[in-house]
Structures are given as structure tokens and as C-alpha cells.
C-alpha positions in Angstrom: 154.1 49.0 42.5 151.8 51.5 44.0 148.2 51.4 43.5 146.6 54.7 42.3 143.6 55.7 44.3 140.5 56.1 42.2 138.2 58.8 43.5 134.5 58.1 43.4 132.9 61.3 41.9 129.3 60.2 42.2 128.6 61.3 45.8 129.7 64.9 45.2 127.7 65.0 41.9 124.6 63.7 43.7 125.1 66.4 46.5 125.5 69.1 43.8 122.4 67.9 42.0 120.4 68.0 45.3 121.8 71.4 46.2 120.8 72.8 42.8 117.3 71.4 43.1 116.9 73.0 46.5 118.1 76.3 45.3 115.7 76.1 42.3 112.9 75.1 44.7 113.5 78.0 47.0 113.6 80.5 44.0 110.3 79.2 42.5 108.6 79.4 45.9 109.8 83.0 46.3 108.5 83.8 42.8 105.1 82.2 43.5 104.7 84.0 46.8 105.9 87.4 45.8 104.3 88.0 42.4 100.5 88.1 42.0 98.6 87.5 38.9 99.0 90.2 36.2 95.4 89.5 35.1 93.1 92.3 36.5 89.9 91.5 34.6 88.1 88.3 35.7 86.5 88.0 32.3 89.8 87.9 30.4 89.9 84.1 30.0 86.2 83.8 29.0 86.8 86.0 25.9 89.8 84.2 24.6 91.5 85.8 21.5 88.6 88.3 21.0 89.3 90.0 24.4 90.6 93.3 23.1 87.9 93.6 20.5 85.1 92.9 23.0 86.5 95.4 25.5 86.5 98.1 22.8 82.9 97.2 21.9 81.8 97.3 25.5 83.5 100.7 26.1 81.8 102.1 23.0 78.4 101.0 24.4 79.3 102.6 27.8 80.3 105.9 26.2 77.0 106.0 24.3 75.2 105.4 27.6 73.1 102.6 26.4 70.4 101.3 28.7 68.1 98.3 28.2 64.8 97.6 29.8 63.6 94.0 29.8 60.0 92.8 30.0 58.6 89.3 29.8 54.9 89.1 28.8 53.7 85.5 28.4 56.3 83.8 26.3 57.5 87.0 24.6 60.6 89.0 25.7 60.6 92.7 24.9 63.7 94.9 25.1 63.7 98.7 25.0 67.2 100.0 24.0 67.8 103.7 24.8 70.8 106.0 24.8 72.0 108.3 27.6 69.4 111.0 26.5 66.5 108.5 26.6 66.2 108.3 22.8 65.6 104.9 21.2 68.6 103.1 19.6 67.5 102.0 16.2 68.8 99.4 13.8 70.7 97.4 16.4 71.3 93.7 15.7 70.3 91.6 18.7 70.7 88.0 19.7 69.5 86.1 22.8 71.6 83.1 23.8 69.8 80.6 26.0 71.7 78.0 28.1 69.1 75.4 28.4 69.9 72.7 31.0 70.4 69.3 29.5 71.4 70.5 26.1 75.0 70.6 24.9 74.6 73.7 22.7 73.2 77.2 23.5 70.1 78.3 21.6 70.6 81.4 19.6 67.5 83.5 19.0 67.7 86.6 16.8 65.8 89.7 18.0 63.3 91.5 15.7 63.0 95.3 15.9 59.3 95.8 16.1 59.4 99.6 16.6 62.3 102.1 16.9 64.4 100.9 19.8 62.0 98.0 20.7 63.3 94.5 20.1 61.3 91.3 20.6 61.8 87.6 20.6 59.2 84.8 21.2 60.2 81.8 23.1 59.2 78.3 22.1 56.7 76.4 24.3 59.3 73.6 24.8 61.6 76.1 26.7 60.7 76.1 30.4 62.1 76.3 33.8 64.9 78.5 35.1 67.2 79.4 32.2 70.3 81.5 32.1 70.4 83.9 29.1 72.7 86.4 27.6 71.5 89.4 25.6 73.7 91.0 23.0 72.8 94.2 21.2 75.2 95.6 18.6 75.2 98.7 16.4 78.1 100.3 14.5 80.8 98.6 16.6 79.2 99.2 20.0 78.1 96.1 21.9 75.9 95.8 24.9 75.9 92.5 26.9 73.4 91.6 29.6 73.1 88.5 31.7 69.5 87.4 32.4 67.8 84.7 34.4 64.5 83.6 32.9 61.8 81.8 34.9 59.4 80.3 32.4 
């Protein structure tokens, strides 16, 4: 009687598994080193699903040549919205978003149009210190965004 030799197939399988892992590791390192990010706009992730819509609105405001001048008098913020020819932009809808330190939610303050192209908002006496704010003015699909830093 002859004894049939049983081959142990586990060592070659382990070597094959390690080899496959090393090949995949080299391929993924090559992909990570060779390809950069396809994202070219740093604000892409901050807009989320509304990214394309907000880009169209911003471009519309740029084409219209909107300009905003800001003035703080006491506790009242005044904004003058003009077009590229210097004419007042009327009937825009404006909102001021305040990021007040220590609060979980932003404060939304609607702007009032007090004269053609002149928008105003009064700030509460409880709002004080250095506050980051974002101004949004929108009319007929055109949106103007400005970042502000208020020292009250």
C-alpha cells in the first residue's frame, strides 16, 4: 500500500492573497498620487444640493453689476444697492444672517426698503461684540451675497 501525498494548499493561497493585496495597495497609492480633486470651487460643499442654483443666481447678480455699500450708524445697518450704471436696485428682498457666538442658530433679520435701493435693519441691544454676518439681496432670480464682520 502506498500512501497518497496530500498537498497543503493553504500556504500558496495565503501568498496569493498577500500578493493581491499588495497589488491593490500599489494601484490605490498610484491613483491617490496621480489624480487631484475634480472640485475646483472651494464653496462647492458649503452649498450642498443647491450648488448649481446658487451659482446661477450669483452669476446673474455679477452680470447685472450689482454693488452694495454698507454703513453702520448706531445700531442701524444701512445698505445701498446699485447696478452697474449707479442706479438704485428697487424691490429686492434682503436678509441679514447673524452668527452670534454662544447660540446654536443664526439670527435672520429681514431688511426693509426705506427708499429706492436703500435697505435698512435695526439691531437689537442684546446683540453685541464681534459678529460674523452674511447679507443676501435677491431680485428676480439674481442673488448678491456679502460676508460682513460687525463690531457692536
